[in-house]
N, C-alpha and C positions, 0 to 999 in steps of 0.2 A: 573150381567152383565158379558158377555164373555170377557175375557182379550184378547187384540189385540196388535200385533207387526207389524212393517214394514216387517220384515223378520223372518221366523222360519227356522232354520237349523236342520235337523234330523240326529242325529248321532254324537257322541263325540269321534270318532276315528281319525285316521290320516287325513282324508279328512275334517271332520267337524271342527276340531280345526284350520286347515289351512284356511278353508273358513271364520271362524269367525275373524281370524287375518286380512285377506284382507278386510273384511267388516268394521272392526274397523278403518283400515287405510284409505280406499278409499271412504267410505260412512259414515262419522263420525256422521251425523245427523240422522241415521236410528236406530230405536230400534230393538233389536233382542233377540231371545232366542234359546238355543240349547236343543233339546229334545233327551234324551238318554234312550233307553229301558232297559238297564242294570243299575247296580249301581256303575259303575266305568268308568273312562276315558281310552281310548286306543283301543277300538274296537277289531279288530283281535288280536292285540298284548296283550290284556288283557284276551281275551277268551281262546286262545290256550296256554296250559301250558305243552305240552308234552316234553319229554326230548330232549334237544338240539335245541329247536325251535330258528330259526334265520331268517334273511332276505335272500331272494333269489335274491336280487339286491344289488348293492353297495349303501351305505348310503349317498354318495355324490350326488346321484340322487334320492334315496328314501326319503332323508331328504327334508325339505322345502327349497324353493329358498330363503327365507328371514332369515333363521336361520342356520348358518353353523354347520355341523357335525364335531366335533373337536376331537373325540376319534380316537385312532390309528387304530382300526379295522374297515375296511370298510364293511366287512360282519359281521353284529352285531347280538348279541343274543337278544331274545325276551324281556328280562327284560330291557336291555339298550334302546331298541326302545320305550318301554312303558314309561320309565323314561324321554326320550326325548320329547315325546308327552305331558306328564304331566307337565314338566318344561315349555314348550311352553305356555300351557294354564295358568299356574299359573303366570308366569312372566309378561304377558300382561293383566291379569285380566279376561281372557276369562272364567276361571273356575267359576266365579260368575254368569255367564249367563246360566250355565248348570242346567237342571232339570232332575234328574235321575228318573229311574223307570217310564218313560213316553213313552209308546209304541203307535205309531200312527196306528190306525186301518183303518181310512178312511179319505179322504180329498174331500170336496165338494166346487166347485167354484161357486160364484155368480157374474155374470156380473154387476148386479145392484149395488152391494156393493163393487165390485172390491176386493173381499177377498176370501181366502180359509178358510173354517171352518173345523178344524181338530177334529175328534173324538179320544180322548186319553184314553188309559187304564192306570190307575195309582192307585196303592194300592188296586187292586181288584175292583175298581169302574171306571165308565166312566165320563169323563168331556170334555169340549170343549175349544179350543183355536182358535184364528183367526189371519190371517196374510195377507198382500197384496201379498207377494212373498214367495213361498215355495221352499226350497233348500234341496234336498234329498242327504245326504252324508252317507247313511246307508250301504254302501258296496254292494256286489253283491251275497252273499250266505246266506243260511238259517242258522241262529244261533241256531235254535231249533233242527235241525237234519242234519246229514251228509249223504253222499251217502253210503248206506249199501246194497250191493247185497244180495239176499237170497241164502245162501249156504246150501246144503243138509246136514243133520246130526248134525247141531250145537247143538241141544238139548241133544245129548248124549256125547258131548265133556266133558271130565273130568276136563279140565283146565278153564282158564278165557279168555273171548273175550272182547277186548277193542277197541273203536274207538278213534283216536287221538283228535277229537274235544271235547271229554268229558273225558279227562284223569283223572283217579281217584287218589286222594292224597295217598291212602293206597296201591297202587300197588308196590309190592316188587318183582323185577325181578332178584335180585342177585342170581347167580348160577343157573338160570333157562334156559330152552330151549325156545327160543322165535322165532316165525314166524311172519314176517311183510308182509302182503299181499299188494302188490302195487309196483309201480316203479316210482312214481312221486316225487315232491319236498319233501313231508312229509316223504315218505319212505326212501329216501336217506339221510335225516336228522336223522331219528330215528335209523337206523341200526348202524352207527358208535358210536353213543352216548350210546345206550343200550348195545352194545358189550363190553363197558368198565366194566360192572358188570355182565352181563349175562354169562351163560356157553357157549352159542353159539346163534347167531342170523342168521336166514335164511330169505333172501328177496325173497319172492315167487311172481313171476310176470307172468301175462298172455302174455305180450309182452314187449320188452325193450323200454326205453326212452333214448334220447341223454343226456349224463352226461358229464359235463365239469368241470374241476378243475380250481380254481382261487385262488390266495393268499388271505388270510383273511385280510391282511394289504396291502394297496396301498402305496408302498414305495415311488413312485413318488409324490403322494399326500402329504405324510408326509414331504418330502423334500421341496415341494412348500410351505407348511404351515410354515416351519421354516424360509423361506425367505421373505414371504409376509404377510401383515395383514390378519387376519382370514377370513374376508369377501371376499377379493380379491382372496386369495388362494382357497377358496371354489368355487368361480365362475369359476376360471381357471380349477380346477379339474372336476367340474360338466360338463362343456362343453367338456372337454377332453373325459370323459366317455360317454357322449351323442353321440358325433361324432364317437367314436370308435364303439359304439353299432349300430348306423345307418349304418356304413360302413360294419360291419359284417353281419347285417341283409340283406342288399341289395346284398351283395356278395352271401349269402346263397340262396336268391331267384333267382339270375341270373345264378349261377353255383352250383346247388344243389348237384350234384354228387361229384364235387371237394371238396365242403365244407364237405360233408358226410365223404369222405375218410380222410380228415384232422382230423375231430373230432374222428373218430375211430382209427386213427393212434396215437392220443394223449392218448387214453385209453390203447392201446397196450403198449405204452411207460411206463405207470404206472404199468400195470399188467403183462407184460412180454409176450414173443412170444408164450408161451405154453398155455396161457389162451384162452378159447373159446369165444372170443369177438363176433364172428359171431352169436352165439346163444344168449348170455346174454346182449350184449350192442349194437346190431345193429337193430334199429327200422325198421318198415315196411313203414315208411313215410319219407318225406324229412325234413331236418333241418328247423325249425321255422314254420312247419305246426302245430306244437304244441310248447309250451314253453320249452326251454332247462332247464335241471336241473343243478343247480350250487352246487358244493361241495367245501368248503374252504380247501385249503392246501391238496387236494387229500385225505381227511380223509376217505372217503368210500373205495377208492382203497387200502389204507394202511391197513385198517381193514380186507379187503378180503385177502390181501397178507399174513398177520399174521396168517390167519386161524381162526380168531375170528368171522368171518361172511362168508356167502356164498350166491351165487345167484342161484336160481332154476327157470327155465323158463318152465312153464307147466300150465295146467288148473286143477281146483279142481273138483274131482268127488264127494267127500263127506268128511265131518268131521268124525272122529272116536273117540273112547274113549281116545286114546292116542295122537291124532294129526290130520293130514290131509292126506287123500289118494288122489293121483293125477291120472289123466287120463292115464298116462303111467304105472300105477300100483304101482309106488313107494309110500311109506308112510313116511311122515316127522313127527317125534315125536315133541310134543310141550307141554309146561306147560302153555304158554301164547300165544295167537294169537292177533295181532294188525291189525285191518282192515283199513289200510291207503288207502282206496278205493275212496277217493275223496269227493267233495262237492256237495250240491244241491243249485242251484241258486234261489234266492228270490229277484229279482230286486225291488227296492223301499220298501224294508223291508216287502213285502207282503201286503202293504196297498192297498185299493181299491180307485178309483177316479170317480168323476162325475162332469159334467159341467151343471149348471142351471137345475139340477134335472135329467139329462140324464147320465146313466152310461158310463164311458169311458174305453175302453180296450186299454192300451198303446201299446200293441203288434200290434194293427192295425195302429199305427202312424209311421211316419218316423222320424228318429233321425235328429235333426238340430245341425250341428257342433259337434255331439257326446255329446250333453249336454242338449238339450231341445227336445220337441216333436211337430210335426206339429199339428196345430189347438188347442194346449193346452196352455192357457195363464199363464204367471207368474210362471212357474214350470221349475226348472233346476235339473239335477242330475249329479253325478260324477261316471264315470266308466273309470278306468285307461287304459293304453296301455297293449296290449297283448304281445308286443315285446320289452317293456322297463319298467322302473319303474313306478309304479302307481302314485306317487306323482308328476311326471313331468306333467301329464295331469291334476291332481287335482288342482295344483297351477294355471295353465292356465285357467281352467274353473272358478275358484274363481275370478280371475281378470276380466274375461269377464262378469260374473254376475254383478260385480260392475259397469262395463261400461254400461250394459243395465239399471241398476237401475238409474244411473246418467243421462242417456239419457231420461228416462221416466220423471225424475224430471225437466230437461231442457225444455222438450216439454210440460210439464204441463199435462201429461196423467198418468193413473193408470194401464195401461195394455200393455204388450208386448207379441205378439203371432206370432210364426213362421208360415208362410203361403207358401204353395207350389206354388200357382199361376196357370196359365192356361197351361203352358208347361208340357207335360206328362213326368213322371219320372218312370223308370223301377225299381221296388223294388228289393232289394237284401238282403241276410241274414245279421243278426246283426253284424257278424264278420266272416272274412275269416280265420277260425281257427278250427282245427279238434279235439281239446281236448274234452273229454267226457262231462265235466260239461257244455260246451257251446252247444254241439250237443243235449244233453238231454233236454235243455231248449229253443231251438229255437222257438218253438210254442208260448212261453210266452214272447219273447223278441221283442222289436221294430225293424223294419227293417231299412236299410239305402237305399239311392238312388244311382243312377248311375252317379251323378255329385255333385259338391259342390254347396251349403253348406250342402247337405244332405248325402254326402259320407264321411265316416271316413278317415282321413289321415293316421292314425297309423304312424305318422312321426312328431317328436317333432319340428323340424325346421319349417316345413310347418304350424304347429299349432301355433307356436310363431307368425308367420306373420298373420295368420287368426284371432287368438283370442286376441293377444295383440295390433296388429296394423291394423287389417282389419276392414271393415265397420261393424257397429252395426245395420245398417238399411237394410242390404242385406237380402231379403226374410223375413223381420220382420215387422209386422204391429203394429204400436204404435197407441193406441186408448183409448177410455173411458176417456174423459176429466175430470180432477179433478174439483170438484165443487168449484166455486168461493166463498170465504168467504165474507159474507155481513157485512159491517161495520155499526154499529148502529149509528143513528143520535145523534149529540151532544145535 
């Protein structure tokens, strides 16, 4: 007999563990399991092990709303974040619900049974599990492969080529010449860390990214923590950072040129008037058309000023035996090349879906409140903000899922399905964001609509009102009456 749960959460990373906490707290009578494709808790923060890995958001907003981040550093290293997630799972008994090495390959909905049947790959074999509600917290990128553009001549390069997503334990870069290809969050993290041991590190970029320095420690947060109880201090700091982030984002959108000049001015303050900021740190796009890169305590800039690292803005013509030849004719010598060239999106962990035997392509659906899909019953997913910390959205989605589950229970129904209705909606792209990983995957991502609840807010304050306090019946069809239990005659 197929094992069945009220809810199955897919993914034991930051989102999945948080979802389980909210489910335990707000839907105490629901059975649940967490399916994790890998063999460890932590998701992103367990998979990525490259030198210097850290958060690109402050931990007062990247941390859970229910569990204060109490360490001094607000920009935390990967190991500390992984420990935070593990501790959260262990302290509330969530870890007992996790089934490791369980990869979801497909999910089939049956209206008659009001259940999803999941095809699971476990230990090289296939098995099935069933649930009434499926909650996908599997992140947004492909764990099996990163984005690796094809560069000419790689086969003749005499050194080693490494992708950060699959960092080898045996890589010794001490005293070596290193080239890091890329200009995003991974590259700006790797360069100053590798430069501590390497002979020299070159950050080779096709085009610049906005880079902003921020103190690793939030001194005001630490002072508030000394004055208030931990939970109260955390709440004050969390909202302080949320509101500051919203203010900066809105200013960047309304006055892009002014914001751009301020950001570039800060870079000049770090690197000096003689440095070619126009070439190496001036993007072709406006601030927040893509995510800004955060560097703690100006570590990237300090490394460049010391001469331990340099930035080259050019395109690659070919790899050579000794390094990389650029389109300008220059050749950069390298013993190791790190391709920090980005991620490949794999929404919903790459699983396929069907409803009553008919295949469903989620990219043909509209997002509902950024967490469900039009005409798809009892299915939620987590996708964090592009302009703020991931967990801000994840916590709100988890709370809303619990509200939907409790509304189903009150109404005596087994199915909740977002419905568009008769009013026409103009479809729009998944997100208004020009980052490569989004643009490469647009054809495989669900669209959004031109009005609420089908349009993404990308605004935490608006989502608090919509997901914590807004209606759960708005454009939501509750149906599929639960069968009445027949009592036997005495």
